N, C-alpha and C positions, 0 to 999 in steps of 0.2 A: 652459590648459595648465599655468602656474602651481601652481594646485592639484591637478592631477595629479602633478606634479613633487614636490609636499609628501608626497603619499602613496606615491610610489616611494621618497623619503627615509627615511620611517618604517618601510617594509617591509624596507629595505635595512637600517637599524639595527634608528462604531458604526452598524453599518446598523439603523436602528430601522424598523421595518414596521408599518402601521396599516391595517386594513382594516376599515372604519367600519360595515359593514353586518350583523356577525355576531360573537357573541360566543364565546368558549372556554372549553371544560370540561376537567377534567383527573381522571383515576383514577390513585391512586398504590398501590403494592404497599407496599415496605419498603425503607429504607437501611440495615437493620441487619445487613450481610453477616458471614457466618462461615465464607465459603468463596471459591474465585475459581477463574478458569481462566487460561491459557495467552494472550500477545498473540495477537490474531486470532482468538480463540475464539469459540465460538456458544453461544447460548442459544434454547431453543422453550418456546412457550406456547399455548395456544387462547385465541381471541378470539371473543366473540359478540355481534353487534349488532344491536339491534332495529330499527333503522332506518339508512338511509345515512348514514356519517360520513365525514369529512373530517380524516385525520391530519396536523397542521402541524409538530408538534415532539414531540420526546421528552426526558423526562429520564432519565439512567442512572447507574449506581455503576460507576466506573471505578476499576481498583487502579494506574492510572499516577499518578507524582507531580503536583501540581500545575502548572498550565500547560504540560503537556505536550500538542500538538496530536493531537486524537482525533476519532474519527468512528465511522460506523456505516452499515451495509448493511442494508436491509429487503428480507426475504423473505416470501411467502405462498405458501400452497397450499390446496387444499379441505379442509374438515372439520376433521380434527385433525392434531398432528404425529406421534401415535403410530403408529409403524410405518413413519414416513416419513424418519427421522434420517439414515438410511446412503444414501440416493439422492436426489442433487443434481438428476435431472431431473424429478421429481415437484414441483419449487419454482420458483418466478419471482420475480426480484429486482424490486421494484416501488418501490424507494425508496433515497435517500443522502443523507448529510448535504451542506450547504453548503459543507464546507471550513473554516469558520471556528471549530469548537469546540476547547476546550481544556479539559484536565479541572480539576474542581474539588477532586480529592483523592478517598480512598476514604472512603466513607461520607457523602458530600456529593453532592447531585444536581448532575449535570453537564448543562447544558442544551445540545440539539442541534437546531439548526433542519434541517428537511429542505429539500433544493434544490427540490424540487417535492412540495406536500402528496400524500400517499396516500389515495386514496378508495376506499373498500370499502362496497358494496352491503350491504344488511340480510341477515344469513347467518352461517355458521359458519366460522372461518378458522384453519388453522395459521399463527404468526407464528415467525421466526426472525430474530435480530438478529446479525451478524457484526460484533464490536468491532474498530474500526481503531485502530492505534498504542497500544493496551492491551490488558489482559484484563479480562474482567466480574468485578465484586466481586459476588458472588450469596448467597443462603441455603439451606442444607440444608432441604428440605422435611421437614415432621413431620406432614403430614395435616390440622393446624389451621391451617398459613399459606400454603394454596396457592390460595385462591378470593378473589377481589376483585369488585367490582361497583358500578355506580351506576343511573341511571335509564335509562341507555342501551346501555351495554356491560357487558359481563362478561368476567373473564380467568380462566382455570384453568392452574396452572404445576405442573411443567414439568421441564426438564432442560436439560442443558448437555454441551458437549464442547470439549475443547483445539483440536480441529480440526474446521472444519466437514464436516458430512455424515460423521463418524464412524459405523460401524455398532453402536459400543458406546458410548453418551453416559452420562454420569452421571445418577442419576434417584433420587429428586425432587430437583431444584433450584428454587428461586423467582428468577427475575429480579428485580431491585431497579431500581425507577424509576417513570415515570409516562407515560401516554398523554394526550398534550394534543390536543385535537380540536374540531372543531364540527360542525354538522348537514351533511351532505352534500347537502342539498338548496338549490338557490339559486344566486346568480352571485358568484365571487370573483374579483376581479382581482388577478393576480400577473405577475411579470415577473423577468427576470434580465439583467444588464447585464455586458458585457466590452468594455475592463478598466473598472475603477471608479476607478483614480487614475493619473497620470503626468505628463509635462511637456505644457505647452502648444505647440502645439494637439493635443488629445486626441481623437481619433475613438471613439466607443462605439458598439456593437452592442446593441441592444436586443431581447430576444426575449420575447414575449407566452405566458406560460403560465397563461392565466386558464383557470378550470374553470366549467361550466354544467351545471346538471342539464336544462336545457331542450334538447329535442330538436332545436331549429332552430340551436342553437350560438350563439357570440357574434355580434352584427350590426356593433357600432361601437367604435373606438378612440379615445380622445382623450389626447394626451402633453403634460406640461407638464414640460420638461427641465431648466429654471432657476429654479422656484419664483415665476415671476413672474405666475402664476394667468392665463397666457395660452396658448392651445392651439398648440403647436408642431408636430405631427404627427398625421393621422389614418389612417395606414396601421398595420398589425399588428405589424409588426417592423420599426422604422426605426433609422437611424443618425443620430448628432449629434456635432459638431464643437465642443469646448468650447475657449474661449480665457481667458486670464488672465495678470496679471501678478503677481509677488509670490508669496510662499508660501501654501500651505494656502488656496486658495480653494476652498471647497464647495458644490455645489448639490445641492438636493433635487428629486426626480422624482416625479412624480404619474401614475398611470393611473387614467382612468376608462372603464368598458366597459358597455356595455347588451346584452341578448340578447333584448328585447321581450315577455320574460315576467315577469322579477323586477325588482325596484327597480334602479336603475344603482349599479354597484359601484365604489367609489374607493379606490385604496391609495396611500400617500405613503411613499416611502424617505427619510427624513430625513438630508440631508448624505451622500447616496450616492456622489456622485462628488467627488473630491478632485484638483484641477488644480494641479500644482507641488508636490507634497507634501514638507514638511520631515521627515517621518516616515521612518526608515531602512525600505528596503525590498530585499528580494533576490528576482529573477525568473530563472527557466530559460527559455531560448527554444531554437528549431530544434532539430534533432536531429543526434545523432552517426552517424559513418559509417567505414568501413574503405574502404582503396583495393583489396582484393579479399577473398574468402571466406578466413575464418581457421580454423584448427583449434581445436576445442572439444571440451571434455569433453560428455557429457549433461547438459543445463542442469537443475539443482536447483531446488527452491523456495528463497525467502528463509527464513533461520533464524527460528523462531518462540520457540523457547525451547532449554533444554538437561535432558537425563537424566544425573544424574551417580552412577552406582552401578556395581556388577561386571556386571551384565547388558549385552549388546551389542544393538544396533539396527540397521536397516538397511532394504533394501527390495528387491523382485524384480519382474520383468517378463517376458513371453514375447517372445522376439525376433521382429519383422516380416520380417525376413529375414537373410541372412548379414551378419556383421560381425566384425570382429577388434578385440579390447579390448587395448590395449597399456600402460596405466597407471591408477594408482588414487591418490585423496588425499582424506584426511578434513580438513573446515574447522577450523581451529585458531582458533575465534571466539568463545570464553567469553573474559570479561575476565582471567579466570587463565589465562593461557598454558600451554601444556604443552609437551614436549619431545619427545615421541615419537607414532606412531601406529602402529596393528596394523589390518590389512584382511585378511578371509578371503572367497574368490569360489567361486562354487558354479556347475556347469552340470547343470542337472537336466532331465529328460525332461518332467516335469509339475512343476505348482505344488506349493510345499511345503502340507503339511496344515494345515488351520486352527486354531488354538489353542482349546481346550485339548489337542488332538492335535498330534503333533509328527512330525518326519522326521528322522534320524539320519544324515547324509549319508556316504556310503562315502570312501575314500580318492580313488577315480577321480574322483568327483564335486567333490570338493574341487580346484579348478584352480589357485588361488593362496592363500597364506598367508604374509604377510610383515609384519615390523616394521622400521620406519625412523623416521627424523628428522621430526618433524612440520613441516608446510609444503613438503614435496618432493613429488615425484610417485613412488611404488612402482611399478617396472617388473617385470613378469614376465621369464623368461628368453628367450621368445619371444612374439608376439602370440596371445591365447587366441582359438580359432575356436568362434563361437557359430552354430549353422544356425537357420533359419527353424523356428518351432514349439518351439525349445528353450527354456528359462528360466534368466536370470541371476539368480543371487540373491547378494547381498553385504552383509556386516555390516562396520561399520569405527567406528573412534572414535579421538579423541587421549587421551594419558595421559600420566604422567610416571613413567618407570620400571617395571619389568615387574608390580610390586606395587599400581602406581598404579590408582585408580578411572577407570572409561571416561567421558569427556566425550562424550557422545552430542549430536550437532547435531540439532536436531530442524527439521523443515519440514512444511509441509502435505502430508496423507495423500492418497492416490488421485490423485497428482500425475501431470497430463497433460503429456508432453513429447515429445520425438521421438530417433531415432537414424538417422543418414542419412537425413534428412526423412520418415521414416516413422514414425507416431503410435506410443507405447507409454504404458501407465499403469502407474505406480510404485506397489505396495502395500507395506504396512508388513512388515517381517520382525523376529522377535524370537529372541534365544537367551537364556534364563534364567540363563545362566552365563557365565563370562568365556573368551570365546573365546581370550584370551591364555594361558590355564591349559591348556585342551584342543587348541590350535594349531588351532581351528577345526572339529575333529571333536567336535561335539556338537549337542543335538538342536535344531533350528530349526522356526520355525512362522509361517504367515500369520497376520498380526492385523488384516486387513481394511484400512479406510481411515483408521486412525488415524496420527498423526503417523509420518514416515518418518525413519529415522537417514540423514542427508544424506552421501553420499560421492560425490565427482566420479568418473566412467568415463571415462578416454579412448578414444575409438574412432578407428582408422585412417580418415581421409576425412570424419569429422564436421566438419562447419561449424557456426559461432556464429550466432543470429540476434541476439545481445547486440552491442551498440558500446559505445565510451567514453563514461561518465559524468561530469559534473560538478554537485556540488551545494554548499548551503552549511550550515554547522552552525546560523547564526544569523541575524538581520538585522545589517546593517552599521550598528550605533549608535557615533556618536561618542565617543571615549574608552574604546572596549572592543576586544578581538579576536575576530573571526569567523573561522571556519575554512572554507577551500575545500577538499571533498573528493573524490579523484579516484579513481575505478574505471576502468582501461584496458580490462578484460575480455579481456587477452590474456594467456595463462598463460606464453607464451614470451618476453614483452617485457624488454628490458635496462632500460628507463628511459621515463618520459614528461615533459613539460615542459608548465608551465602560462604562459600568455602573458597580459599585461594589453594590452588595446588600446585605441583613443580612441573607439569606437562599434560599434553594430552594421552590419552588412552591410546593404544594402538587400535582396539577394537573396543566397542561398548562391554562394560563387565554388568551382567544382570547382577542385581541387590533387591532385598526385600523392599527396598524403598524406591526403586526405578533403576535405571540405567546409569551407571558411573562412568563419566566421560572425561575425568581429571585424574591425575596420578597424586596419589600419598606420598610422603604425609602432607596434612595440611597445614599450611604456615598459619592460616587464620581461619577462623570462622565468626561470623557477625549475624546477630539475630536480626529478622526482618517482622515485627510484630505484626500480627493479622495474615501474614503471607502476600503482603504487597507494599511495596515502598521503594524509597530511592535510598542508595549508599552512596554517599561522597566520598570519592578516593584522592586525597591529596599526593601528588606525585613530586618529589624534591627535583630540584633544580640542579642536578649532578649528571656530569658527564659521564661517569662511571656506570649509570644505569642506561647509557646507550644501547638500544640491541636487547635489553634485558626482556625476557617473555614471561608473562602472567597469564595462568589459566583459571578461570572462573566457574563456579557451577552453584547452582541454587537448587535448596531443598525445601518443601512445603509438607505441612503434614497436619492432620486432624487425627489426633492419638485414639479419642474416645470411638471414632469410626473406623480406626485402623486404616487409614488412608493416608498413603504417601506418595511424594511425587519429586521427581527429579527434571531439573531445566536443561534445555539445552547448555552448550559450553561457550564461553565468551573468551578468545584469546587476545591479550593485549602486547602489542610490541612496543615498548618505551622508546620515545625517540624525539625528534625536533619537529618543528611546524611543517 
């Protein structure tokens, strides 16, 4: 408690893997990028395998600065990507990163280990890689830099898009990176462990992910959990409890498998488990809750990039049933904050023409056009009725002054969301002129599943699927400042509060304000005006704080409406770099 009081006073003032049975091969394209895409963008290429292969890792060229957390989603389809770029239903996600990669910087290979290897039989495949936490840095194709091969696989490249599954990708584009793989024939031991660090006693759940090409499957499993060369378990998916005294006690884990066909396969994860870590860690736990359904605008995708120009962007969708729209707001989420926002809303009998064709709305179809202060909800004189089958089309962006450029906030195109619990798909809407100048009466067009311009549409009776969220900006390292990031997801909130407790609740405790996840007494409570904000937390550089655990949770409220919500919990283990 003394150490926790010290924090309160300050506030007030490698996992290495080795599978011994198989050698790796690597086919590299290039790392000389001259182009690139948006955060969350996608690249496409074709891969041909002469025999079965097992892809364990990727190297890729990311535009994110060094040490930015990054990842990848791996998707495949039969034959070729050509003609499939705009249809997500033709693809299957087959792989994802292990969550541990950080960018090495542009034009330097970023190594990404896949959580589970991707196994491809001999044949031809379309491959799509969706960047996570970064944009792809790639090269414009010239006809002479688009084909690569070794003795086992060949690559034909390719295309790219700022938004996955856009109907209008950029082509040709050459993905920058390497495919790292082994033969797909044989027995390959592998496993996952959760968690891999924590205080003693630490219970760890092991999940076998071994692959074998044998039709009979894996026959036996032998686990050594603590590196003493003794078998601790022979079940497929065991649990084990680690105990230790002192800081940073590490344990290596070995799994040996057999399948009755191939030689035994052995993999050792060196120093996989850390008990009583002195390394600073931040972990989110539990789920946020509201005490009752919360009025909400139509949920928009996360911001992926910005388009700053005179042109205006938005989205459109077909009404799945009758609803009343009673407010509109443009996200003011660019680093350069804007002072104003302008929104144009249309009620159409049919979807707008697909670009390059356009539709010029009539004055009757333009049901709202307004300019107001950024960060506020623009309200029509009365709610706007949309009947089933009609199309809502909307354009909107923040700006500074009547002559200012439009700061269009982009998000994932072809966005699937809902209104009054009925599904809708929001497709891209464009106006190639400034709607501030023509008061919304200019040519508009559908632009497929490209990035939409994000605008929040408030609908009477619409409720949110979102809950309050609490995250950390960085690990809580001694002698540094880490930020708690609170997002109340309650548009009408007066304020929020972040609490510091003395541990996790064994189980969530229902309260009139949501589920309580941290133990009282609360050592601190800090107000967050408006229910959204950042709380900087200075951490003293004192060795006496090493290993101290802090548990945080947020509360958001709209007192007149009687709406209260509690966030997930966030646990900090104070420590060293």
